[in-house]
C-alpha positions in Angstrom: -29.7 34.0 -3.4 -26.0 32.1 -4.2 -26.3 30.8 -0.7 -29.2 29.2 -1.2 -28.4 27.8 -4.7 -25.1 26.2 -2.8 -27.7 24.8 0.0 -29.7 23.2 -1.9 -26.9 22.1 -4.5 -25.4 20.0 -1.1 -29.0 18.5 0.3 -29.1 17.3 -3.5 -25.5 15.3 -3.3 -26.1 14.6 0.3 -29.2 13.0 -0.6 -28.2 11.3 -3.6 -25.4 9.8 -2.2 -27.9 8.6 0.8 -29.7 6.9 -1.8 -27.0 5.2 -3.3 -25.8 4.2 0.2 -29.4 2.7 1.2 -29.4 0.7 -2.1 -26.0 -0.7 -2.0 -27.4 -1.7 1.3 -30.6 -3.2 0.1 -28.4 -5.1 -2.6 -26.1 -6.5 -0.2 -28.5 -7.9 2.5 -30.7 -8.8 -0.2 -27.7 -11.2 -1.5 -26.2 -12.6 1.3 -28.8 -15.2 2.7 -28.3 -19.1 2.1 -32.1 -19.2 0.3 -31.3 -15.4 -1.7 -28.4 -17.3 -3.3 -29.4 -19.8 -4.7 -30.0 -18.8 -7.9 -27.2 -16.2 -8.9 -23.9 -17.6 -10.9 -21.5 -18.2 -9.2 -19.3 -15.4 -10.4 -21.8 -13.0 -8.9 -21.3 -14.9 -5.4 -17.7 -14.8 -5.8 -17.9 -11.1 -6.5 -21.0 -10.3 -3.2 -18.3 -12.2 -0.9 -15.5 -10.1 -2.3 -16.9 -7.1 -1.5 -18.2 -8.1 1.9 -14.7 -9.5 2.9 -13.1 -6.3 1.6 -15.3 -3.9 3.2 -15.2 -5.9 6.4 -11.7 -4.8 6.5 -12.1 -1.1 5.0 -14.1 0.5 6.2 -16.3 -1.5 8.6 -13.5 -3.4 10.8 -11.4 -0.5 12.5 -10.1 -2.8 14.7 -8.4 -4.9 12.0 -7.1 -1.5 10.6 -5.7 -0.8 13.2 -3.8 -3.9 13.6 -2.3 -4.0 9.8 -1.4 -0.1 10.5 0.8 -1.3 13.8 2.6 -4.0 11.8 3.5 -1.6 9.6 4.9 1.0 11.6 7.3 -0.8 13.0 9.3 -2.1 10.0 7.9 0.3 6.9 9.3 -1.7 4.2 6.7 -2.9 2.1 8.1 -6.7 1.3 8.6 -7.1 5.1 4.8 -6.1 5.7 3.5 -8.1 2.9 5.2 -11.0 4.4 3.3 -10.5 7.7 0.2 -9.7 5.9 0.4 -13.0 4.3 0.9 -15.0 7.3 -2.2 -13.3 8.7 -3.8 -14.0 5.9 -3.0 -17.7 5.9 -3.7 -18.2 9.2 -6.9 -16.6 9.5 -8.2 -18.4 6.4 -7.6 -21.6 8.8 -9.4 -21.2 11.6 -11.7 -19.4 9.6 -12.5 -22.3 7.1 -12.2 -24.6 10.4 -15.3 -22.5 12.0 -17.5 -22.1 8.9 -17.3 -26.2 8.4 -18.1 -26.8 12.4 -15.1 -28.3 13.6 -14.6 -25.1 16.1 -17.0 -22.8 17.5 -15.5 -20.1 19.1 -17.6 -17.9 21.6 -17.3 -14.5 20.6 -17.4 -13.0 24.1 -13.8 -14.6 24.7 -12.6 -14.1 20.7 -13.4 -10.1 20.6 -11.7 -8.9 24.2 -8.8 -11.0 22.4 -8.7 -9.3 19.1 -8.4 -6.3 21.1 -5.6 -7.5 23.3 -4.2 -8.6 20.0 -4.0 -5.0 18.8 -2.8 -3.4 22.1 0.1 -6.1 22.3 1.5 -5.1 18.6 1.1 -1.4 20.1 2.9 -1.8 23.0 5.8 -4.0 21.0 6.1 -1.0 18.5 6.8 1.4 21.6 9.3 -0.6 23.3 11.0 -2.3 20.2 13.5 -0.5 18.2 13.7 -3.0 15.6 11.6 -6.0 14.0 12.2 -9.3 15.6 12.0 -12.7 13.6 9.8 -13.9 16.3 7.0 -11.2 15.1 5.7 -13.3 12.2 5.3 -16.1 14.5 2.6 -13.7 17.0 1.5 -12.2 13.6 0.4 -15.9 12.9 -1.3 -16.7 15.8 -2.8 -13.5 16.0 -4.0 -14.5 12.5 -5.6 -17.7 14.1 -7.6 -15.3 16.7 -8.7 -12.9 14.4 -10.2 -15.6 12.1 -12.5 -16.5 14.4 -13.6 -13.2 14.9 -13.9 -13.2 11.0 -16.1 -16.4 11.6 -18.5 -14.5 13.6 -19.4 -12.1 10.7 -20.1 -14.8 8.0 -22.2 -16.9 10.4 -24.4 -14.1 10.6 -24.3 -13.4 7.1 -24.6 -16.8 5.9 -23.0 -19.1 3.0 -24.8 -20.3 0.4 -24.9 -23.9 0.2 -24.2 -24.7 -3.0 -21.3 -22.2 -3.8 -19.9 -22.3 0.0 -16.3 -22.9 -1.0 -16.5 -20.2 -3.4 -18.1 -17.7 -1.2 -15.3 -18.6 1.8 -12.4 -18.4 -0.4 -13.9 -15.1 -2.1 -14.4 -13.4 1.1 -10.6 -14.1 2.3 -9.6 -12.9 -0.7 -11.4 -9.5 -0.2 -9.9 -9.5 3.3 -6.5 -9.4 2.1 -7.2 -7.3 -0.5 -8.2 -4.5 2.3 -5.4 -5.2 4.3 -3.4 -4.4 1.2 -5.2 -1.4 1.1 -4.3 -0.5 4.6 -0.6 -1.0 4.1 -0.7 0.8 0.4 -2.2 3.9 2.3 0.4 3.9 5.1 3.0 3.8 2.7 1.6 6.7 0.5 0.6 8.7 3.7 3.9 8.0 5.9 6.1 5.2 5.0 7.2 7.1 1.8 7.6 10.3 2.9 8.9 9.7 6.4 10.2 6.3 7.3 13.9 7.3 6.6 13.7 10.2 9.0 15.9 9.8 12.2 13.0 11.0 13.9 10.5 8.6 12.4 10.4 6.1 15.7 9.8 9.4 18.4 7.5 11.1 16.5 5.1 8.7 14.4 5.8 5.1 15.5 5.5 6.0 19.3 2.8 8.4 19.2 0.5 6.4 16.8 1.1 3.3 18.8 0.0 4.9 22.2 -3.1 6.2 20.8 -3.8 2.6 19.1 -2.7 1.2 22.4 -5.3 2.9 24.2 -8.2 2.6 22.2 -7.7 -1.3 22.0 -7.4 -1.0 25.6 -10.7 0.6 25.7 -11.8 -1.9 23.6 -10.6 -4.9 25.9 -12.2 -3.8 28.6 -15.3 -2.9 27.1 -15.9 -6.3 25.2 -14.9 -7.8 28.3 -17.4 -6.7 30.8 -19.6 -4.6 29.1 -20.8 -7.0 26.0 
C-alpha cells in the first residue's frame, strides 16, 4: 500500500513538473515574436530576453558550456577566467549586433561546424599546454566573434521586437554572460575549490575532461559538416 502511495506521489510530482515546463514553454513562445511583444512593457521584454540568453547557455547550450569549461580547466583562477569570459562576451556581442542589424549574414552550415571546432581546439590546447599563454585571450576573443554568429542564428529564429530592438539585444547578451558566469562558478565549486592546487590536477582532471570534451567536439564538427 505504501509503495502504491509513493508511486502515486511521484507520478503527481512528475505531472506537476511537466505542467510547469509546458506553461513556461508556452509563455516563452508566446512572447518572443516581433508582433506579440508590441504591447509589452520594456522591463518585461528585457526580462524575457534575459531569460532567453541565460537558458541558451544553461541548460540548452551544451557546446558553449563545454567551451567555457575548457577555458576554466587550464587555469582555474576565477579572475583569469572572468577576464577570458569578458573578452568572449565583448567579441560575441560585436558579431551578434552586426548580424542582427543585417551588416553580416553568416551561413549556419559554416558557423556551426566552426564553433564545434573551436571547442576541439581549446580542449587540445588544454592537453598539450602546461600553463596559460598570453595569446589565449586573443584566441578566446576570435572564437567569441565566431560564437556570436551562432547566437545570431538563435535570435533570428526567435525574432526581436521592432520597438525594443536594442533592449532585447542587450538583455539577451547579459543573459548569455550570466549563463557563462554560472558555468564558471559551478566549475569552481565542483572542481577548482577542491582540487586546483593538487599536484595531480592536470593529469587527473584537466587531461581526462579535455579528452572527453575534445572527442565530443570532434564528433559535432563532423556531424555538423557532413550530416546537416
